[in-house]
C-alpha positions as CSV (number, residue, x, y, z in Angstrom):
1,X,2.6,-8.5,-35.6
2,X,2.3,-6.0,-32.8
3,X,-0.7,-3.7,-33.3
4,X,0.0,-0.3,-33.7
5,X,-1.8,2.0,-31.2
6,X,-4.2,3.2,-33.2
7,X,-5.6,-0.5,-34.2
8,X,-4.8,-1.0,-30.4
9,X,-8.3,1.4,-29.4
10,X,-9.7,0.1,-32.9
11,X,-9.6,-3.6,-30.9
12,X,-10.8,-1.8,-27.7
13,X,-13.6,-0.1,-29.1
14,X,-14.6,-3.2,-30.8
15,X,-14.6,-5.0,-27.0
16,X,-11.9,-7.0,-27.7
17,X,-9.9,-8.2,-24.3
18,X,-7.1,-9.1,-25.8
19,X,-6.5,-5.1,-26.0
20,X,-6.9,-4.8,-22.4
21,X,-4.4,-7.5,-22.3
22,X,-1.9,-5.6,-25.0
23,X,-2.6,-2.1,-23.6
24,X,-1.9,-3.8,-19.3
25,X,1.7,-5.2,-20.8
26,X,2.7,-2.4,-23.0
27,X,1.6,0.4,-20.2
28,X,1.1,-0.8,-17.2
29,X,4.8,-0.3,-15.6
30,X,4.0,3.5,-16.8
31,X,1.0,3.8,-15.6
32,X,2.3,2.2,-12.4
33,X,5.4,4.6,-11.9
34,X,2.6,7.9,-12.6
35,X,0.3,6.6,-9.6
36,X,2.6,6.5,-7.2
37,X,4.6,9.5,-7.9
38,X,1.0,10.8,-7.3
39,X,-0.5,8.7,-4.3
40,X,3.0,8.2,-2.6
41,X,2.1,4.3,-1.5
42,X,3.2,1.6,-3.1
43,X,-0.4,-0.5,-2.2
44,X,-2.3,2.5,-4.0
45,X,-0.4,3.2,-7.2
46,X,-1.4,-1.3,-7.1
47,X,-4.5,-0.4,-6.5
48,X,-4.9,2.7,-8.8
49,X,-3.1,1.2,-11.9
50,X,-5.3,-2.2,-11.7
51,X,-9.0,0.4,-11.4
52,X,-7.2,2.4,-13.9
53,X,-7.4,-0.4,-16.4
54,X,-11.0,-1.7,-15.2
55,X,-11.8,2.1,-16.2
56,X,-10.2,2.0,-19.1
57,X,-11.9,-1.0,-20.6
58,X,-15.6,0.4,-19.0
59,X,-15.1,3.4,-21.0
60,X,-13.0,1.7,-24.1
61,X,-15.7,4.1,-26.3
62,X,-14.2,6.9,-24.8
63,X,-10.4,5.6,-26.1
64,X,-8.4,8.4,-27.5
65,X,-4.7,7.8,-29.7
66,X,-2.7,11.2,-29.4
67,X,0.5,10.8,-31.3
68,X,-0.6,7.7,-32.4
69,X,0.1,6.5,-28.4
70,X,-2.8,5.6,-26.2
71,X,-0.7,6.6,-23.3
72,X,-1.4,10.1,-22.7
73,X,-5.3,8.9,-22.4
74,X,-4.2,6.3,-20.2
75,X,-2.2,8.6,-17.9
76,X,-5.6,11.3,-18.0
77,X,-7.6,8.2,-16.9
78,X,-5.0,7.3,-13.8
79,X,-5.2,10.6,-13.1
80,X,-8.5,10.5,-12.4
81,X,-8.2,7.3,-10.7
82,X,-5.8,8.4,-8.1
83,X,-7.8,12.1,-7.7
84,X,-10.3,9.4,-6.8
85,X,-8.5,7.7,-4.5
86,X,-6.8,10.3,-2.7
87,X,-10.7,12.3,-2.4
88,X,-11.8,8.6,-0.6
89,X,-8.8,8.5,1.4
90,X,-9.2,12.2,2.3
91,X,-12.8,11.5,3.5
92,X,-11.9,8.5,5.5
93,X,-9.6,10.5,7.5
94,X,-12.6,13.1,8.2
95,X,-14.6,10.4,9.0
96,X,-12.7,8.5,11.2
97,X,-11.7,12.0,13.1
98,X,-15.9,12.0,14.3
99,X,-15.5,8.3,15.3
100,X,-14.4,7.2,18.5
101,X,-10.4,6.1,18.1
102,X,-9.8,2.2,19.0
103,X,-6.5,2.0,19.4
104,X,-5.2,-1.6,18.0
105,X,-1.7,-3.2,18.8
106,X,0.0,-4.5,15.4
107,X,0.1,-7.8,15.5
108,X,2.7,-8.6,13.8
109,X,4.8,-7.2,17.3
110,X,3.0,-9.8,19.0
111,X,3.8,-12.6,16.3
112,X,7.3,-12.0,16.9
113,X,7.3,-11.8,20.8
114,X,5.8,-15.3,19.9
115,X,8.4,-16.6,17.4
116,X,10.6,-15.2,20.0
117,X,9.6,-16.7,22.9
118,X,9.5,-20.4,21.2
119,X,12.6,-20.0,20.1
120,X,14.0,-19.2,23.5
121,X,12.2,-21.6,25.1
122,X,13.4,-24.7,23.0
123,X,16.7,-22.9,24.2
124,X,16.0,-23.5,27.4
125,X,15.0,-26.6,27.3
126,X,17.4,-28.4,25.1
127,X,19.8,-27.4,28.6
128,X,16.3,-28.5,30.8
129,X,16.0,-31.7,28.8
130,X,19.7,-33.0,29.9
131,X,18.8,-32.7,33.9
132,X,17.4,-35.9,35.5
133,X,13.8,-36.0,35.1
134,X,12.5,-35.4,38.8
135,X,15.0,-32.2,38.6
136,X,12.9,-31.5,36.1
137,X,9.6,-31.9,37.5
138,X,10.8,-29.7,40.6
139,X,11.7,-26.8,38.3
140,X,9.0,-26.7,36.1
141,X,6.7,-26.8,39.2
142,X,8.3,-24.4,41.3
143,X,10.5,-21.7,38.9
144,X,7.9,-22.4,35.9
145,X,4.2,-22.7,37.2
146,X,4.9,-20.8,40.3
147,X,4.3,-23.4,43.2
148,X,5.9,-23.2,46.5
149,X,7.9,-26.1,47.8
150,X,5.3,-27.3,49.7
151,X,3.2,-27.5,47.1
152,X,5.5,-28.8,44.8
153,X,6.0,-31.4,47.7
154,X,2.2,-32.5,47.1
155,X,2.0,-32.8,43.9
156,X,4.9,-34.6,43.4
157,X,4.1,-36.9,46.5
158,X,7.6,-36.3,48.4
159,X,8.9,-34.5,51.6
160,X,9.1,-30.7,50.8
161,X,13.2,-31.3,51.9
162,X,13.8,-33.1,48.9
163,X,11.7,-30.6,46.5
164,X,14.7,-27.8,47.9
165,X,17.7,-29.9,47.3
166,X,16.2,-31.5,43.7
167,X,16.0,-27.5,42.5
168,X,19.1,-26.8,44.5
169,X,21.0,-29.6,42.3
170,X,19.0,-28.4,39.2
171,X,20.1,-24.4,39.6
172,X,23.9,-25.8,40.1
173,X,24.0,-27.7,37.1
174,X,22.5,-25.8,34.8
175,X,24.2,-22.6,35.8
176,X,27.7,-24.5,35.7
177,X,26.7,-26.1,32.2
178,X,25.3,-23.0,30.5
179,X,23.1,-20.2,32.0
180,X,20.1,-20.2,30.1
181,X,17.7,-17.7,29.9
182,X,14.4,-17.6,31.3
183,X,15.8,-19.7,33.8
184,X,16.1,-18.0,37.4
185,X,19.5,-19.4,39.5
């Protein structure tokens, strides 16, 4: 049997923790919407809703039933919680205005760029894997690592002319098969 609002208020006053859960189940959606309308932020509304029910528990001896409902009292508590939250935000803005500002880049953009780069690199590697190993090595050293022909030749233990011809063949095969992004022709 479901408690009436007056019984719910009495259970609150008596320290029944189940009463908080019952009130939350009944009224959290309305309190959340109220908080959202005041704060304009879903995250702040979620925080304010949680804080409202914490405050309700802390001040359970003050609970008021109006027209057989605790909802008006909950709205009052939620309004005060939202005011305090917004006041805290304003203080934080004023304080941060006095402090030196350090602009931090959005890490989401960097993560997205890394994921895109990895996807592009996998595509390129699929194309490059079709080349003979010797041409893959020259391509990696000269194009990707930026070595000049002489340094690549020294690294591979081959003449400079061999590096030039292998790189030329690799580029020709790649452009013939399918131009891969990231591999200059």
